[in-house]
C-alpha positions as CSV (number, residue, x, y, z in Angstrom):
1,M,0.0,0.0,0.0
2,N,3.0,2.3,0.0
3,E,3.1,2.7,-3.8
4,L,-0.2,2.9,-5.5
5,S,-1.1,4.3,-9.0
6,L,-3.8,6.8,-8.4
7,F,-6.1,8.5,-11.0
8,L,-8.0,11.6,-10.0
9,P,-10.6,12.6,-12.7
10,C,-11.6,16.2,-13.0
11,A,-13.6,18.5,-15.3
12,A,-11.9,19.3,-18.6
13,G,-9.7,22.4,-18.3
14,V,-9.0,21.8,-14.6
15,E,-6.1,19.4,-15.0
16,D,-3.2,21.8,-14.4
17,F,-4.9,23.2,-11.3
18,L,-5.5,19.7,-10.0
19,A,-1.9,18.8,-10.6
20,Q,-0.8,21.8,-8.5
21,E,-3.2,20.7,-5.7
22,V,-2.0,17.1,-5.8
23,H,1.6,18.2,-5.6
24,A,0.8,20.3,-2.6
25,L,-0.9,17.5,-0.8
26,T,1.5,14.6,-1.7
27,G,4.8,16.3,-2.6
28,R,5.1,14.1,-5.7
29,V,6.8,15.5,-8.8
30,G,8.1,14.5,-12.2
31,Q,7.1,11.1,-13.5
32,D,5.3,10.4,-10.2
33,L,2.8,13.2,-11.1
34,L,1.4,13.5,-14.6
35,S,-1.5,15.5,-16.0
36,A,-3.7,13.6,-18.4
37,R,-6.8,14.5,-20.4
38,G,-9.6,14.6,-17.8
39,G,-7.5,14.1,-14.7
40,V,-4.2,13.6,-13.0
41,R,-2.1,10.4,-12.3
42,V,0.0,10.2,-9.3
43,R,2.1,7.5,-7.6
44,A,1.4,7.7,-3.9
45,G,0.6,5.7,-0.8
46,W,-2.7,4.6,0.8
47,R,-2.4,7.4,3.4
48,D,-2.1,9.9,0.4
49,A,-5.3,8.5,-1.1
50,L,-7.1,9.2,2.1
51,K,-5.6,12.7,2.4
52,L,-6.5,13.6,-1.3
53,N,-10.1,12.6,-0.6
54,L,-10.2,14.7,2.5
55,H,-8.6,17.8,1.0
56,S,-9.0,17.9,-2.8
57,R,-11.4,20.6,-4.0
58,L,-10.8,19.9,-7.7
59,A,-10.9,16.1,-8.1
60,Q,-14.1,14.2,-8.8
61,R,-12.9,11.0,-7.3
62,V,-9.7,9.3,-6.1
63,L,-9.3,5.9,-8.0
64,I,-6.7,3.2,-7.4
65,E,-5.6,1.5,-10.6
66,V,-5.6,-2.2,-10.0
67,A,-5.1,-3.5,-13.6
68,H,-4.0,-2.1,-17.1
69,A,-3.7,-4.6,-20.0
70,P,-4.5,-5.0,-23.7
71,Y,-7.7,-6.7,-24.7
72,R,-9.5,-7.8,-27.8
73,S,-12.7,-9.5,-26.6
74,E,-14.9,-9.9,-23.5
75,N,-13.0,-13.0,-22.6
76,D,-9.9,-10.9,-22.3
77,L,-11.7,-8.7,-19.8
78,Y,-12.7,-11.7,-17.8
79,A,-9.0,-12.8,-17.6
80,I,-7.8,-9.3,-16.7
81,A,-10.4,-8.9,-13.9
82,G,-9.9,-12.4,-12.6
83,G,-6.2,-11.7,-12.2
84,V,-6.8,-8.9,-9.7
85,A,-6.5,-9.7,-6.0
86,W,-9.9,-8.3,-5.1
87,E,-9.8,-10.1,-1.7
88,V,-7.2,-7.6,-0.4
89,W,-9.7,-4.8,-0.9
90,F,-13.1,-6.2,0.2
91,T,-14.8,-9.3,1.5
92,P,-17.4,-11.6,-0.2
93,K,-19.9,-10.4,2.4
94,Q,-19.9,-6.9,0.9
95,T,-21.7,-5.6,-2.1
96,F,-20.2,-4.1,-5.2
97,K,-21.0,-2.3,-8.4
98,I,-19.2,-2.0,-11.7
99,E,-19.3,1.1,-13.9
100,T,-17.8,0.9,-17.4
101,T,-16.9,3.8,-19.7
102,A,-15.3,3.5,-23.2
103,Q,-13.6,5.5,-25.9
104,H,-13.5,3.8,-29.3
105,S,-13.8,0.3,-27.9
106,P,-14.1,-2.4,-30.5
107,L,-16.7,-4.3,-28.3
108,Q,-20.3,-4.3,-29.4
109,S,-21.9,-4.1,-25.9
110,L,-20.6,-2.3,-22.8
111,N,-23.3,-4.1,-20.8
112,F,-21.9,-7.5,-21.8
113,A,-18.3,-6.2,-21.1
114,T,-19.5,-5.2,-17.6
115,L,-21.1,-8.5,-17.0
116,R,-17.9,-10.4,-17.9
117,I,-15.9,-8.3,-15.5
118,K,-18.5,-8.9,-12.8
119,D,-18.4,-12.7,-13.5
120,A,-14.6,-12.6,-13.1
121,I,-14.8,-10.9,-9.7
122,A,-17.5,-13.2,-8.5
123,D,-15.7,-16.3,-9.7
124,R,-12.4,-15.3,-8.0
125,F,-14.2,-14.9,-4.7
126,R,-15.9,-18.2,-5.1
127,A,-12.5,-19.9,-5.6
128,K,-10.8,-18.0,-2.8
129,A,-13.7,-18.1,-0.2
130,G,-15.1,-21.5,-0.5
131,G,-18.0,-20.8,-2.9
132,V,-19.0,-17.5,-1.3
133,R,-19.2,-14.5,-3.6
134,P,-20.2,-10.8,-3.1
135,S,-23.5,-9.5,-4.3
136,I,-24.2,-6.7,-6.8
137,E,-25.8,-3.5,-5.5
138,T,-26.5,-0.8,-8.0
139,Q,-27.8,1.9,-5.7
140,W,-25.7,2.0,-2.6
141,P,-22.8,-0.5,-3.0
142,D,-20.1,-1.0,-0.4
143,V,-17.5,-1.0,-3.1
144,R,-17.3,0.6,-6.6
145,V,-15.2,-0.8,-9.4
146,F,-14.6,1.3,-12.5
147,A,-13.6,-0.1,-15.8
148,H,-12.3,2.1,-18.7
149,L,-11.9,0.7,-22.2
150,T,-9.9,2.4,-25.0
151,T,-9.3,1.0,-28.5
152,E,-6.6,-1.4,-27.1
153,F,-6.5,-1.2,-23.3
154,C,-8.6,-2.1,-20.3
155,T,-8.0,-0.3,-17.1
156,L,-9.6,-1.3,-13.8
157,Y,-9.9,0.9,-10.8
158,I,-11.2,0.5,-7.3
159,D,-12.8,3.7,-6.0
160,T,-11.9,5.2,-2.7
161,S,-14.3,8.1,-2.6
162,G,-17.8,6.6,-2.7
163,E,-20.1,9.5,-3.6
164,P,-18.4,12.0,-6.0
165,L,-16.1,14.4,-4.2
166,F,-18.2,17.5,-5.3
167,K,-20.7,16.2,-2.8
168,R,-19.1,17.9,0.2
169,G,-22.0,17.0,2.6
170,W,-23.2,20.5,3.4
171,R,-25.3,21.5,0.5
172,Q,-28.7,20.2,1.4
173,D,-30.7,23.2,0.2
174,K,-30.2,23.9,-3.6
175,G,-31.8,25.1,-6.7
176,D,-32.6,23.2,-9.8
177,A,-29.2,23.4,-11.5
178,P,-26.6,24.1,-8.9
179,L,-23.0,24.6,-9.7
180,K,-20.8,21.7,-8.6
181,E,-18.4,22.6,-5.8
182,T,-15.5,21.2,-7.7
183,L,-16.2,23.6,-10.6
184,A,-16.6,26.5,-8.1
185,A,-13.2,25.7,-6.7
186,A,-11.8,25.6,-10.2
187,M,-13.1,29.1,-10.9
188,L,-11.5,30.4,-7.7
189,A,-8.2,28.8,-8.7
190,A,-8.4,30.1,-12.3
191,S,-9.2,33.6,-11.0
192,G,-6.0,33.6,-8.9
193,W,-8.0,34.3,-5.7
194,W,-7.0,30.8,-4.5
195,N,-3.6,29.2,-5.2
196,P,-4.1,25.4,-5.1
197,E,-0.4,24.8,-4.9
198,T,0.4,27.0,-1.9
199,G,-3.0,27.1,-0.4
200,E,-2.8,30.9,-0.2
201,V,-5.8,33.1,-0.6
202,S,-5.9,36.6,-1.9
203,P,-6.5,39.4,0.7
204,Q,-9.0,40.9,-1.7
205,P,-12.7,40.4,-0.8
206,L,-14.7,38.0,-2.9
207,Y,-18.2,38.6,-4.1
208,D,-20.8,36.5,-6.0
209,P,-23.7,38.7,-7.1
210,C,-25.8,35.7,-8.5
211,C,-24.9,33.4,-5.6
212,G,-28.0,31.0,-5.8
213,S,-27.6,28.5,-3.0
214,G,-24.1,29.9,-2.2
215,T,-21.8,27.4,-3.8
216,I,-19.0,29.7,-4.9
217,A,-19.1,31.9,-1.8
218,I,-19.2,28.9,0.6
219,E,-16.4,27.2,-1.2
220,A,-14.3,30.4,-1.0
221,A,-15.2,30.8,2.7
222,Q,-14.1,27.3,3.5
223,I,-10.8,27.8,1.7
224,A,-10.3,31.1,3.5
225,T,-11.0,29.6,6.9
226,G,-8.9,26.4,6.3
227,I,-11.8,23.9,6.5
228,A,-11.0,20.7,4.6
229,A,-13.3,20.0,1.6
230,G,-14.4,16.6,2.8
231,S,-14.6,17.3,6.5
232,S,-18.4,17.0,6.5
233,R,-18.9,13.7,4.7
234,R,-18.1,9.9,4.6
235,F,-15.9,8.1,2.1
236,G,-15.9,4.8,0.2
237,F,-12.4,3.9,1.6
238,E,-14.0,3.5,5.1
239,K,-15.4,0.2,3.9
240,L,-12.3,-1.1,2.2
241,L,-10.1,-3.7,4.1
242,P,-6.9,-1.5,4.3
243,F,-8.8,1.2,6.2
244,Q,-7.5,1.9,9.7
245,S,-9.6,4.2,11.8
246,H,-6.7,5.6,13.8
247,V,-4.9,6.7,10.6
248,W,-8.0,8.4,9.4
249,A,-8.5,10.1,12.8
250,A,-5.0,11.5,12.7
251,L,-5.5,12.9,9.2
252,K,-8.7,14.6,10.3
253,A,-7.0,16.0,13.4
254,E,-4.2,17.4,11.2
255,A,-6.8,19.1,9.0
256,A,-8.5,21.0,11.8
257,P,-8.4,24.8,10.9
258,R,-6.2,27.0,13.0
259,A,-8.2,29.2,15.5
260,D,-6.0,32.2,14.8
261,R,-6.7,32.3,11.1
262,R,-8.3,35.5,9.8
263,P,-10.3,34.8,6.7
264,T,-10.6,37.0,3.7
265,P,-14.1,38.6,3.6
266,V,-16.5,36.8,1.3
267,F,-20.0,38.1,0.1
268,G,-22.9,36.7,-1.8
269,S,-26.2,38.0,-3.0
270,D,-29.2,36.8,-5.1
271,V,-32.4,38.3,-6.4
272,S,-34.3,35.4,-4.9
273,H,-34.7,35.6,-1.1
274,R,-35.5,32.0,-1.1
275,M,-32.1,31.2,-2.5
276,V,-30.4,33.4,0.0
277,D,-32.2,31.5,2.8
278,F,-30.8,28.3,1.2
279,A,-27.3,29.8,1.1
280,E,-27.4,30.8,4.8
281,R,-28.5,27.3,5.8
282,N,-25.8,25.7,3.7
283,A,-23.1,28.0,5.1
284,E,-24.2,27.0,8.6
285,R,-23.7,23.3,7.8
286,A,-20.4,24.1,6.1
287,G,-19.1,25.8,9.3
288,V,-18.6,29.2,7.6
289,A,-21.7,31.1,8.8
290,Q,-19.5,33.7,10.4
291,A,-17.1,33.9,7.4
292,V,-19.5,34.7,4.6
293,Q,-22.2,37.4,4.4
294,F,-25.3,36.8,2.2
295,R,-27.9,39.4,1.2
296,G,-30.9,39.6,-1.0
297,G,-30.9,42.0,-4.0
298,D,-30.8,42.3,-7.7
299,A,-27.4,42.1,-9.2
300,L,-28.2,45.1,-11.3
301,Q,-28.7,47.2,-8.2
302,R,-26.5,45.9,-5.5
303,M,-23.7,48.2,-4.6
304,P,-20.1,46.9,-3.9
305,P,-19.6,45.3,-0.5
306,A,-16.1,46.7,-0.3
307,E,-14.0,49.4,-2.0
308,S,-12.4,46.8,-4.4
309,G,-12.2,43.0,-4.7
310,V,-12.9,40.0,-7.0
311,I,-16.2,39.1,-8.5
312,V,-16.7,35.4,-9.4
313,L,-20.0,34.4,-10.8
314,N,-21.8,31.7,-12.8
315,P,-24.9,33.5,-14.1
316,P,-27.9,31.6,-15.4
317,Y,-27.7,30.9,-19.1
318,G,-29.5,28.7,-21.7
319,E,-29.7,25.4,-20.0
320,R,-30.0,27.2,-16.6
321,I,-32.9,29.5,-17.4
322,E,-35.2,27.9,-14.9
323,V,-32.9,28.0,-11.9
324,G,-33.1,31.5,-10.4
325,G,-36.0,31.1,-8.1
326,V,-38.8,33.6,-7.5
327,A,-38.1,37.0,-6.2
328,R,-40.4,38.0,-3.3
329,G,-42.6,41.0,-3.7
330,R,-42.6,40.9,-7.5
331,A,-45.6,39.9,-9.7
332,G,-45.9,39.3,-13.4
333,P,-48.6,40.6,-15.7
334,S,-50.9,37.6,-14.8
335,G,-50.4,38.3,-11.0
336,A,-48.1,35.3,-10.6
337,P,-44.7,36.0,-9.0
338,A,-42.2,37.1,-11.7
339,R,-38.8,35.5,-12.2
340,G,-35.7,37.5,-11.1
341,R,-33.6,39.2,-13.8
342,E,-30.8,36.8,-13.3
343,E,-33.2,34.1,-14.3
344,A,-35.3,35.8,-16.9
345,Q,-32.8,35.9,-19.7
346,T,-33.1,34.2,-23.0
347,E,-30.3,32.1,-24.6
348,D,-28.9,35.2,-26.1
349,G,-28.6,36.9,-22.7
350,G,-31.3,39.4,-23.3
351,E,-30.5,42.9,-21.9
352,F,-29.3,41.5,-18.5
353,F,-25.6,41.4,-19.3
354,V,-25.6,44.9,-21.0
355,Q,-27.2,46.4,-17.8
356,L,-24.9,44.4,-15.6
357,A,-21.8,45.7,-17.4
358,S,-23.1,49.3,-17.2
359,H,-23.7,48.8,-13.4
360,W,-20.2,47.5,-12.9
361,K,-18.5,50.2,-14.9
362,K,-20.5,52.9,-12.9
363,N,-20.1,51.4,-9.4
364,Y,-17.4,48.8,-9.3
365,A,-14.3,50.6,-10.5
366,G,-11.2,48.8,-9.2
367,W,-12.9,45.4,-9.1
368,T,-12.0,42.4,-11.3
369,A,-14.9,40.2,-12.5
370,W,-14.7,36.6,-13.6
371,V,-17.7,35.2,-15.4
372,L,-18.3,31.6,-16.4
373,T,-20.5,31.3,-19.5
374,P,-21.0,29.1,-22.6
375,D,-21.5,32.3,-24.7
376,M,-18.2,33.0,-26.5
377,Q,-19.6,36.3,-27.6
378,L,-20.3,37.5,-24.0
379,P,-17.6,40.2,-24.0
380,K,-19.1,41.7,-27.1
381,R,-22.6,41.4,-25.7
382,M,-21.4,43.2,-22.5
383,R,-19.4,45.8,-24.5
384,L,-16.4,45.0,-22.4
385,K,-13.0,43.8,-23.4
386,E,-11.8,40.7,-21.6
387,S,-8.3,40.6,-20.3
388,R,-8.2,36.8,-20.2
389,R,-10.3,33.8,-21.1
390,V,-9.9,30.3,-19.5
391,P,-11.4,27.3,-21.2
392,M,-13.6,25.3,-18.7
393,W,-16.3,22.7,-18.9
394,N,-19.5,22.8,-16.8
395,G,-20.5,19.1,-17.2
396,P,-21.1,18.6,-20.9
397,I,-21.3,22.4,-21.6
398,E,-18.1,24.0,-23.0
399,C,-17.6,27.3,-21.2
400,R,-15.1,30.1,-20.9
401,L,-14.2,32.0,-17.7
402,F,-13.8,35.6,-18.8
403,R,-11.9,38.1,-16.8
404,F,-13.0,41.8,-17.0
405,D,-11.0,44.6,-15.3
406,M,-13.5,47.2,-14.2
407,V,-12.8,50.9,-14.8
408,A,-15.3,53.8,-14.3
409,G,-17.4,54.4,-17.4
410,S,-16.8,53.0,-20.9
411,A,-13.8,53.7,-23.2
412,R,-16.1,56.1,-25.1
413,E,-17.0,57.9,-21.9
414,R,-13.4,58.2,-20.9
415,A,-12.2,59.6,-24.3
416,P,-11.9,63.4,-24.5
417,A,-14.6,65.1,-26.6
418,P,-13.4,66.0,-30.1
419,Q,-12.5,69.6,-30.5
420,P,-14.1,71.6,-33.4
421,Q,-11.7,72.1,-36.3
422,P,-11.0,75.7,-37.5
423,Q,-12.6,76.6,-40.8
424,P,-10.3,77.3,-43.7
């Protein structure tokens, strides 16, 4: 267990930030730490696997590679899976589940491929445990096995995370399309407000004016206060045979935040008071109720919570049109409550972004704004010039994280008025 091959999948565009975080947590470098498409590979120990689960804000899971071999048929998969010493990881009294993914696999049926891997695991246990085999459980298995098939190779992993790592354990109140905590952390890393390699946080206040249930602000507040990402949840490794409770207790004790730490101010607001209530309850569960301040209010009207700082937001768009909630005290033409402006935009953005840019230029001079959107024309729509754009994926949606440096007024407003030319 001292040298394991770990793979940490992540959202596309986040690999380099995750590599920095893994280096900080494990100390591994060079060939022991490699970025790959969609994740990071690292050679590390069992204790490191536990530590990565507890602390990583960017990884989706921590997987242990247990086999990697060429294949041509389902029978090859059976042989590969049958050669793995599953008995060192779990017992025949436990349940398991297999999840199979593929890229250009020559096999006709992933279901049949999964079945053959399952048969191999069950048959190995029968042979090793006197005819006893573990049962399949698709909803809440004790152990998860992941199989990934490429054109030539089969890779088998045993999962140490259980539920995906973006499920921190504190977000029980949420809207219809919440931002994953892992992507919120990636936005904070890309903005430079949080450095995943050093753990340092910018002294500049952070503000999300379309905070929804508070994901970005709460993630930032936990980082600022030193609370470990996984401190409020359970993990899959707790049911694996190598697990030792005293090792885990020591890791959690080491992760306790320092009492003398002074966090950077974090703010959030939303047009929906219902979502603000959700955010406040989530912050309480996350242990940062005193470190983040939530307020109700339209993003087009809220004034800056500080003289300068960093804005990070994921405004509703296209696929997220229905997520903003209902603003209290407003009614539509039919008398029904009207949707907030952050929500009532069309796929082309409507007028919201134009008005938001005008509000920022007028009232947020000295602030830097980072906006995640799938609209590649957003800077043109906002009539702002971005100073940086970072490719990032929100699930299946290709996005860009745009940086805008706020100055008072527009370029046209700042330019001197033309002087009349003398007549000849």
